[in-house]
C-alpha positions in Angstrom: 209.3 11.3 -50.6 207.2 10.1 -53.6 206.7 13.7 -54.7 210.4 14.5 -54.4 211.3 11.4 -56.4 208.8 12.3 -59.1 210.1 15.9 -59.2 213.7 14.6 -59.5 212.8 12.3 -62.3 211.0 15.1 -64.1 214.0 17.3 -63.8 216.3 14.6 -65.1 214.1 14.0 -68.1 213.9 17.7 -68.9 217.7 18.2 -68.5 218.5 15.1 -70.7 217.1 17.0 -73.6 217.7 20.6 -72.4 219.6 21.7 -75.4 217.0 20.6 -77.9 214.1 22.9 -78.6 210.9 20.9 -78.3 208.2 22.1 -80.7 204.4 21.8 -80.4 201.6 22.4 -82.8 201.1 25.9 -81.3 204.8 26.9 -81.1 205.9 25.5 -84.5 205.2 28.5 -86.8 206.7 31.2 -84.5 209.7 29.1 -83.5 210.7 28.2 -87.1 209.8 31.4 -88.8 212.4 32.5 -91.3 214.7 29.5 -90.7 215.7 26.3 -92.4 215.0 23.5 -90.0 216.2 20.0 -89.1 213.6 18.3 -87.0 213.4 14.9 -85.3 209.9 13.6 -84.7 210.1 10.9 -82.1 208.4 8.9 -79.4 210.1 8.4 -75.9 209.7 4.6 -76.0 211.3 4.3 -79.5 214.7 2.4 -79.3 216.2 4.0 -82.4 215.1 7.5 -81.1 217.0 6.8 -77.8 220.0 5.6 -79.7 220.4 8.9 -81.6 219.3 11.2 -78.7 222.8 12.1 -77.6 224.0 12.9 -81.1 220.9 15.0 -81.8 221.4 17.0 -78.6 225.0 17.6 -79.6 223.9 18.8 -83.0 221.2 21.1 -81.5 223.9 22.7 -79.3 226.0 23.4 -82.4 223.1 25.4 -83.9 221.9 27.1 -80.8 221.1 30.8 -81.5 222.0 30.2 -85.2 220.4 33.0 -87.3 219.7 30.8 -90.3 219.1 27.2 -89.1 217.2 25.5 -86.3 217.7 21.9 -84.9 214.7 20.9 -82.9 212.5 17.9 -82.0 208.9 17.0 -81.6 207.5 14.4 -79.2 204.6 13.0 -81.2 203.1 11.2 -78.2 202.1 14.4 -76.5 198.7 15.9 -77.1 200.3 19.3 -77.8 202.2 17.9 -80.8 199.9 15.3 -82.3 198.2 17.7 -84.8 201.7 18.8 -86.0 202.9 15.2 -86.4 199.8 14.3 -88.4 200.0 17.3 -90.6 203.6 16.7 -91.7 202.9 13.0 -92.3 204.8 11.3 -89.5 204.2 7.5 -89.8 207.1 6.0 -87.8 209.8 6.9 -85.4 212.1 8.5 -85.6 211.1 10.6 -88.6 213.5 13.3 -89.5 212.6 16.2 -91.8 214.4 19.3 -93.0 214.1 22.4 -95.1 211.4 25.1 -95.3 209.1 24.8 -92.2 206.1 25.2 -94.5 207.3 22.5 -96.9 209.4 19.9 -95.1 211.3 17.2 -96.9 212.2 13.7 -95.6 215.8 13.1 -94.4 217.0 9.6 -95.2 220.7 10.0 -94.5 222.9 8.5 -91.7 222.2 9.1 -88.0 225.6 9.4 -86.5 226.7 12.9 -85.3 229.2 13.3 -88.1 226.6 12.5 -90.8 223.9 14.7 -89.2 226.3 17.6 -88.7 227.6 17.4 -92.3 224.1 17.5 -93.6 223.0 20.3 -91.3 226.0 22.4 -92.2 225.2 22.0 -95.9 221.5 22.5 -95.7 220.6 24.9 -92.9 221.3 28.0 -94.8 219.3 31.2 -95.3 215.9 30.6 -96.9 213.6 32.7 -98.9 210.3 33.4 -97.0 207.8 36.2 -96.2 209.8 37.1 -93.1 213.2 36.9 -94.8 212.6 38.5 -98.2 216.2 39.7 -98.2 217.2 36.1 -99.1 214.9 36.0 -102.1 215.6 36.8 -105.8 213.5 39.4 -107.6 211.1 36.8 -109.0 210.3 35.4 -105.5 210.1 38.8 -104.0 207.4 39.7 -106.6 205.5 36.5 -105.8 205.6 37.2 -102.1 204.5 40.7 -102.6 201.5 39.6 -104.7 200.5 37.0 -102.1 200.8 39.5 -99.3 198.2 41.7 -100.9 195.7 38.8 -100.8 193.4 38.4 -97.8 193.7 35.5 -95.3 190.5 34.1 -96.7 191.9 34.1 -100.3 195.1 32.5 -99.2 193.2 29.9 -97.2 191.0 29.1 -100.3 194.1 28.7 -102.5 195.8 26.5 -100.0 192.7 24.3 -99.5 192.4 23.9 -103.3 196.0 22.6 -103.5 195.5 20.3 -100.5 192.3 18.9 -102.1 194.2 18.1 -105.3 197.0 16.5 -103.3 194.4 14.3 -101.4 192.8 13.3 -104.7 196.3 12.3 -106.0 196.9 10.2 -102.9 193.5 8.5 -103.3 194.3 7.8 -106.9 197.6 6.2 -105.9 196.0 4.1 -103.3 193.4 2.8 -105.8 196.2 2.0 -108.3 198.1 0.1 -105.6 195.0 -1.9 -104.7 194.6 -2.7 -108.4 198.2 -3.9 -108.5 197.7 -6.0 -105.4 194.7 -7.6 -107.0 196.6 -8.2 -110.3 199.5 -9.7 -108.3 197.2 -12.0 -106.4 195.6 -13.1 -109.7 198.9 -13.8 -111.3 200.1 -15.8 -108.4 196.9 -17.8 -108.4 197.3 -18.5 -112.1 200.9 -19.5 -111.6 200.1 -21.9 -108.8 197.3 -23.5 -110.8 199.6 -23.8 -113.9 202.4 -25.5 -111.9 199.9 -27.8 -110.2 198.3 -28.8 -113.6 201.7 -29.4 -115.2 202.8 -31.7 -112.3 199.6 -33.7 -112.4 199.3 -34.1 -116.2 202.9 -35.0 -116.7 203.2 -37.3 -113.7 206.1 -35.1 -112.6 206.3 -36.7 -109.1 206.5 -40.2 -110.6 209.1 -39.1 -113.1 211.3 -37.8 -110.3 210.8 -41.0 -108.3 211.8 -43.2 -111.2 214.7 -41.0 -112.1 216.0 -41.3 -108.5 216.2 -45.1 -108.9 218.3 -44.8 -112.1 220.9 -42.3 -110.9 223.2 -42.1 -107.9 222.1 -39.6 -105.3 224.8 -37.1 -106.3 223.4 -37.0 -109.9 219.8 -36.9 -109.0 219.8 -33.1 -108.7 217.9 -31.1 -106.2 214.1 -31.2 -105.5 213.3 -27.5 -105.3 210.1 -28.0 -107.2 
């Protein structure tokens, strides 16, 4: 009985998202090749993910077997997808990304079916890629041809060089943010000390107390400071 119940639950869980292609780190490149994509990165326990699941399934059904666009999802809690989620920079759920599978962009629009559908219809169009050169202009065709003549090792070296520069830029940003945080904390400490000194040296509290005895309550003003 326990096995049958478990099997039934597994079937229901699978059928609940049957129309949405689930991508993994291994299947990502082959499944998205030559297509513009719209991908939801999620966790099963995420409330916002559950709330939009039905609309996402409906959207995926609209684009089923579409030659130019793909609507899919990635369960970032699975071992098979963790590398992919980390690679594309998923930091919260749901994260929705779109565009060229090799260079995804963040989607920050609405999450209703109508909003998602309008965006997908506008953006899931033929893209220029090594597998769909017919969609490229002459300049891009030449760039692709040049890159195709390079070895895998050469392409890897070039890619690594760019990624190292991106990492350096990120580290520089983090250091700058840390510096801003330290500056902010210093400014706030100076501000607090200035206010404290002003109140002590001027006898501000006593001034307010005496003023309160000389004015009716309605005219005494507020005591925000």
